[in-house]
Structures are given as structure tokens and as C-alpha cells.
C-alpha angles and dihedrals in degrees: 000000000000124000113255127189126236110248110289096336101089092224117140113246093212121063128222089250092054090049091049094049092047097049109026097091093042091051091048091053090047092049091046091057089055103035104028090208126106093209094048091045091052089048090051091052091049094047092046094053093040090057090047092048093052091049099033095114091052096051114124106241090199091060129078110272090196093056091047093050095049093045090051091048092048092053092048091050090051090051090051091050090050090051089051090046088219114182114203122226129168088263091061112107090241089065094058107100144105113316097017125088122239094248095184092066093038093055094056096073097038130103112251091253092054092046090052091052091050091048092050091049090051091051091047090053093051091047089050091050090051090053095056117106110271098255092051095039091055095050094044091048094048094047104038104026102031092032094224118167120247089251091054091050090050091051097044096047096036093229135126123270092244090055091054092047094049094045091050092050093047091044091053090048091051090048091051092051092045093050093046091054096045 
């Protein structure tokens, strides 16, 4: 749903209300995947649409409204996380997804030494992710930490599917090399 102008008048065809109704649930789901809190996700939706409302007249109709909305929501979610000062570990709910173990349950039956080794490995992985070049770090984080689908990553970052696939592959390869060295 991109904004289009009425012929020659420069007036957006979609209204703010239409935009809100179309995107509110999708933004809530997106925020939930990042924040894992209903209250914080609702706050992110409100702040996202407040920013868009204040700047609605200045929106570029030639640009992708969807990309702008998701980028705004992503930045607001990051701000909320910073305010919370949440530190991610593999036991954090955001880390529970396909391909990663649920470390919280796994740590319960372990000896303290084993649990410490798992915790150190988790921290090493997060450090390695932070050291990736920005383009790869962003894609790896969105896919494997936030558990976003490939389509969501394409839409949020306004890139092609092949770009996402190649950056994820290269990012995983870099992570593997980094973890083997360290």
C-alpha cells in the first residue's frame, strides 16, 4: 500500500486512518517479536503512528509507506529496549526459535560447571554477532534473534530477497569462522 497522489493535486489518496487500520496489527506483531511485552508493543504501535501522524503531510508519496512504517517501528522498539537496558542471552524469549536451543530449560538440569560453559558460549555468540559488519549483523540479528521471516526482513530493510539470503549466508559463515578462532 503505497501513497499515490490524485492527478495533479499532490493530495495523498490514502488517509492516515486508512494507513493506521492497514498496518496497526502488523506493527503490533512486529513489535511483539522484538519486545515480548504486550504493554511495550502497544506503546511501540502508538509511538510509531504518532510520529507518522505528526509527519504525515511530509511523507514522500513516491517512497514505500510500508518500509517507512516498519523502520520507524524498529527504531522505536530499539529505543524501548535501550530504556529497559535489556541484555539478551540465549535464555531470553527472543532467542527461542528454530535452530537455537531453549537454553533456559537446558540449564536447569546441568551441573554448575556445564551451565557456566553454556552461558559463556552464549555470550561469545552475542559478541561475535556484534562484531559482524553492519549489513550482515542486522540481517543475522533480525533472522536469528528476532525470528523475523525472510519476507519481513525484505520489507523492513527494503532490499531484495536474494540480498537477504546472501547476507544471512555470509553472516553465518563469518560467525562460524569467528567462533572457531575464538
